C-alpha positions as CSV (number, residue, x, y, z in Angstrom):
1,X,-14.2,35.4,26.7
2,X,-13.4,31.9,24.7
3,X,-16.3,29.9,23.6
4,X,-15.1,26.7,22.8
5,X,-16.9,23.9,20.3
6,X,-17.3,20.6,18.8
7,X,-19.0,20.7,15.7
8,X,-19.4,17.2,13.1
9,X,-22.1,19.3,10.9
10,X,-22.9,22.8,12.5
11,X,-25.2,22.7,15.1
12,X,-22.6,23.3,17.7
13,X,-20.7,25.9,16.3
14,X,-23.8,27.5,14.9
15,X,-24.3,28.3,18.5
16,X,-21.2,29.0,19.4
17,X,-21.0,31.5,17.4
18,X,-24.0,33.0,18.1
19,X,-23.2,33.3,21.6
20,X,-20.1,35.0,21.0
21,X,-21.7,36.7,19.0
22,X,-23.8,38.1,21.9
23,X,-20.9,38.4,24.3
24,X,-18.3,40.9,22.9
25,X,-17.7,39.2,20.0
26,X,-15.8,36.6,22.4
27,X,-12.8,34.5,20.4
28,X,-14.7,30.9,19.1
29,X,-12.1,28.0,19.4
30,X,-12.0,24.3,17.9
31,X,-11.3,21.8,20.2
32,X,-9.5,19.5,18.0
33,X,-7.5,22.7,16.9
34,X,-7.3,23.7,20.1
35,X,-5.6,20.6,21.2
36,X,-3.8,20.2,18.3
37,X,-1.4,23.0,19.7
38,X,-0.7,21.1,23.0
39,X,-1.5,23.9,25.4
40,X,-1.7,23.1,29.1
41,X,-4.4,25.6,31.2
42,X,-6.4,28.4,30.5
43,X,-6.1,31.1,33.1
44,X,-7.7,34.3,34.2
45,X,-10.3,34.2,31.7
46,X,-14.5,33.2,31.1
47,X,-14.8,29.7,29.2
48,X,-17.8,28.4,27.5
49,X,-18.3,25.2,25.9
50,X,-20.3,23.8,23.4
51,X,-20.7,20.5,22.4
52,X,-23.0,17.6,20.8
53,X,-24.1,14.7,23.0
54,X,-23.1,11.4,21.5
55,X,-24.8,8.5,22.3
56,X,-26.6,10.2,25.3
57,X,-22.3,11.1,26.8
58,X,-19.8,13.6,26.1
59,X,-17.9,12.7,22.9
60,X,-14.5,11.9,23.3
61,X,-12.3,14.9,22.4
62,X,-14.5,16.8,24.5
63,X,-14.1,14.6,27.5
64,X,-10.1,15.0,26.6
65,X,-10.1,18.3,26.0
66,X,-12.1,18.6,30.2
67,X,-9.2,16.4,31.7
68,X,-6.3,17.9,30.1
69,X,-6.4,21.3,30.7
70,X,-5.8,22.5,34.1
71,X,-8.3,25.5,34.5
72,X,-7.0,28.0,36.8
73,X,-9.0,31.4,38.1
74,X,-11.7,31.1,35.5
75,X,-14.4,33.9,36.4
76,X,-17.2,32.0,34.8
77,X,-17.2,28.5,34.0
78,X,-20.7,27.4,31.1
79,X,-21.3,24.6,29.2
80,X,-24.0,24.1,26.6
81,X,-25.7,20.6,24.6
82,X,-26.8,20.4,21.6
83,X,-28.8,17.1,20.6
84,X,-31.7,15.9,19.3
85,X,-32.9,14.5,22.9
86,X,-31.6,16.2,26.0
87,X,-30.7,13.7,28.7
88,X,-29.0,13.6,32.3
89,X,-26.0,11.7,31.6
90,X,-24.1,14.0,30.0
91,X,-24.3,16.6,33.2
92,X,-23.8,14.1,35.7
93,X,-19.9,13.4,33.8
94,X,-19.7,17.0,33.7
95,X,-20.3,17.6,37.4
96,X,-18.1,15.0,38.2
97,X,-15.3,15.9,35.9
98,X,-15.5,19.6,37.2
99,X,-15.8,18.5,41.2
100,X,-12.6,16.4,40.2
101,X,-10.8,19.5,38.9
102,X,-12.4,21.9,41.4
103,X,-14.0,23.3,38.4
104,X,-17.4,25.7,39.3
105,X,-19.7,24.8,37.0
106,X,-21.9,28.3,36.9
107,X,-23.9,27.6,34.3
108,X,-25.4,25.0,32.2
109,X,-28.0,24.4,29.4
110,X,-29.8,21.9,26.9
111,X,-30.6,22.9,23.6
112,X,-32.8,20.7,21.1
113,X,-31.2,20.9,17.6
114,X,-31.9,18.7,14.5
115,X,-30.2,15.7,14.1
116,X,-27.2,14.4,12.2
117,X,-27.4,10.9,12.8
118,X,-27.9,9.6,9.6
119,X,-27.1,5.9,10.6
120,X,-29.8,5.4,12.7
121,X,-32.4,8.7,13.2
122,X,-35.0,9.5,10.5
123,X,-33.5,12.7,10.0
124,X,-36.3,16.0,9.6
125,X,-37.5,17.6,6.3
126,X,-36.0,21.1,5.2
127,X,-39.0,22.4,7.2
128,X,-38.8,21.1,10.4
129,X,-35.2,22.0,10.6
130,X,-36.0,25.4,10.0
131,X,-38.8,25.5,13.0
132,X,-36.0,23.6,15.1
133,X,-33.9,26.3,14.6
134,X,-36.1,29.4,15.0
135,X,-37.2,27.4,18.7
136,X,-33.3,27.0,19.2
137,X,-32.9,30.8,18.2
138,X,-35.0,32.0,20.9
139,X,-33.4,29.7,23.7
140,X,-29.7,30.7,22.6
141,X,-30.8,34.8,23.2
142,X,-32.0,33.3,26.5
143,X,-28.8,31.6,27.4
144,X,-26.7,34.1,26.0
145,X,-27.6,37.1,28.4
146,X,-27.5,34.4,31.3
147,X,-24.2,33.7,30.3
148,X,-23.2,38.0,29.4
149,X,-25.1,38.6,32.8
150,X,-22.5,35.8,34.6
151,X,-25.6,34.8,36.5
152,X,-26.0,31.3,37.6
153,X,-28.1,28.3,35.9
154,X,-28.5,24.9,35.8
155,X,-30.9,23.4,33.7
156,X,-32.4,19.5,34.3
157,X,-33.5,16.7,32.7
158,X,-36.9,16.6,33.6
159,X,-38.2,14.1,31.1
160,X,-36.0,11.7,32.4
161,X,-35.2,11.0,29.0
162,X,-32.0,9.4,30.5
163,X,-33.3,6.2,32.3
164,X,-37.0,6.0,30.2
165,X,-34.5,4.9,27.2
166,X,-32.2,3.0,29.5
167,X,-29.6,5.6,28.7
168,X,-26.7,4.6,30.5
169,X,-26.5,0.7,29.2
170,X,-26.4,2.1,25.7
171,X,-24.1,5.0,26.3
172,X,-21.9,2.2,28.0
173,X,-22.4,0.2,24.8
174,X,-20.9,3.2,23.2
175,X,-17.4,3.4,24.8
176,X,-16.4,-0.1,24.4
177,X,-18.1,-0.1,20.4
178,X,-16.2,3.6,20.1
179,X,-12.5,2.4,18.9
180,X,-14.0,0.8,16.1
181,X,-15.9,2.9,14.6
182,X,-14.5,4.2,11.6
183,X,-14.7,0.2,10.5
184,X,-17.9,0.7,9.3
185,X,-17.6,3.4,6.7
186,X,-17.2,2.7,3.0
187,X,-17.2,5.0,-0.3
188,X,-19.4,3.5,-3.4
189,X,-17.9,3.7,-7.2
190,X,-19.9,7.5,-6.7
191,X,-16.3,8.9,-4.9
192,X,-14.4,11.4,-7.5
193,X,-11.7,11.6,-4.7
194,X,-12.6,15.0,-4.4
195,X,-10.8,14.8,-0.9
196,X,-13.5,17.2,1.1
197,X,-13.9,14.2,3.7
198,X,-9.7,14.7,3.9
199,X,-10.1,18.2,4.1
200,X,-12.3,18.9,6.5
201,X,-12.3,15.7,9.0
202,X,-11.6,17.6,12.3
203,X,-9.1,15.4,13.2
204,X,-7.4,14.3,10.0
205,X,-8.4,10.7,10.2
206,X,-9.3,10.4,6.4
207,X,-6.7,9.7,3.8
208,X,-8.0,9.5,0.4
209,X,-5.9,8.2,-2.7
210,X,-8.1,6.7,-5.1
211,X,-10.8,6.5,-2.3
212,X,-11.0,7.4,1.1
213,X,-9.8,5.7,4.1
214,X,-10.6,6.3,7.7
215,X,-7.2,5.6,10.1
216,X,-8.9,4.7,13.4
217,X,-9.3,8.0,15.2
218,X,-12.5,8.6,14.1
219,X,-14.6,11.2,16.9
220,X,-17.6,9.9,14.9
221,X,-19.1,13.4,14.8
222,X,-20.2,12.3,11.0
223,X,-19.2,15.1,9.5
224,X,-17.4,13.4,5.9
225,X,-21.0,11.0,5.4
226,X,-23.1,14.1,5.7
227,X,-20.7,16.6,3.4
228,X,-19.6,14.2,0.8
229,X,-21.1,16.2,-2.3
230,X,-21.7,13.2,-4.2
231,X,-23.2,10.9,-1.4
232,X,-20.7,8.4,-1.9
233,X,-19.9,7.8,2.0
234,X,-22.0,5.1,3.8
235,X,-22.0,3.6,7.0
236,X,-22.5,0.0,6.4
237,X,-25.5,0.1,4.4
238,X,-27.9,1.3,6.7
239,X,-27.2,5.1,5.4
240,X,-28.4,4.0,1.5
241,X,-30.8,6.3,0.1
242,X,-30.9,8.2,3.4
243,X,-30.9,12.0,3.5
244,X,-27.6,13.8,4.4
245,X,-27.6,17.0,7.4
246,X,-25.4,20.0,7.4
247,X,-27.0,23.3,9.6
248,X,-28.4,25.4,6.8
249,X,-27.1,28.8,8.4
250,X,-23.3,28.1,8.0
251,X,-20.8,27.3,5.7
252,X,-18.8,24.0,6.0
253,X,-15.4,26.5,5.0
254,X,-16.3,28.0,8.6
255,X,-15.7,24.7,10.4
256,X,-12.2,23.9,11.8
């Protein structure tokens, strides 16, 4: 089994790590790292993908992975979406991709996790983060059991959150705005040019000389703004004085 993940601040990686541990220490693979290897196909294997939901849809780099890779004779295929609020748009898009690729989706899950969207969301308190992760742990155990036993299971968006919030409209706007997303990052005088943001950007989009420069290939994972030791990275002025989030159950050096 191979467990692929894309993770900005550790939530999806944490889930991938737990799923792999419950399934005979399956191989954990970063989606950006895998794409850099320029491999074209996955064959004769069990595949699990753990991905966040961005603006009610699937992150662009995960879409690229799903669309680029040829899936051949996959024995079991499962996708786990992590998000503050589950919604149906990501699942509908996933189903469409699977249909076009003639890939059977055996199971799909939503998992509520703490948000890292410091730009607009109110981040949880440490106590609330712990509670949310404890609740997630219970569900991860159930998900791991379903995957281990290769059961078919599909979790639906029973709350119809997508439609209540006009999610489709926002997701379409996100697709328009996405190419310019990193143009609003800036660094303050608190920046020490430590290069943590450059070293840990999952797609190598940041170059630091005296200060960070974003190069237009951002995946909007918000890792840089959340892990800066000096809180020197801001997104316009909307993030000033706001707390940051990184999954407390993993270490930054674990992330690829």
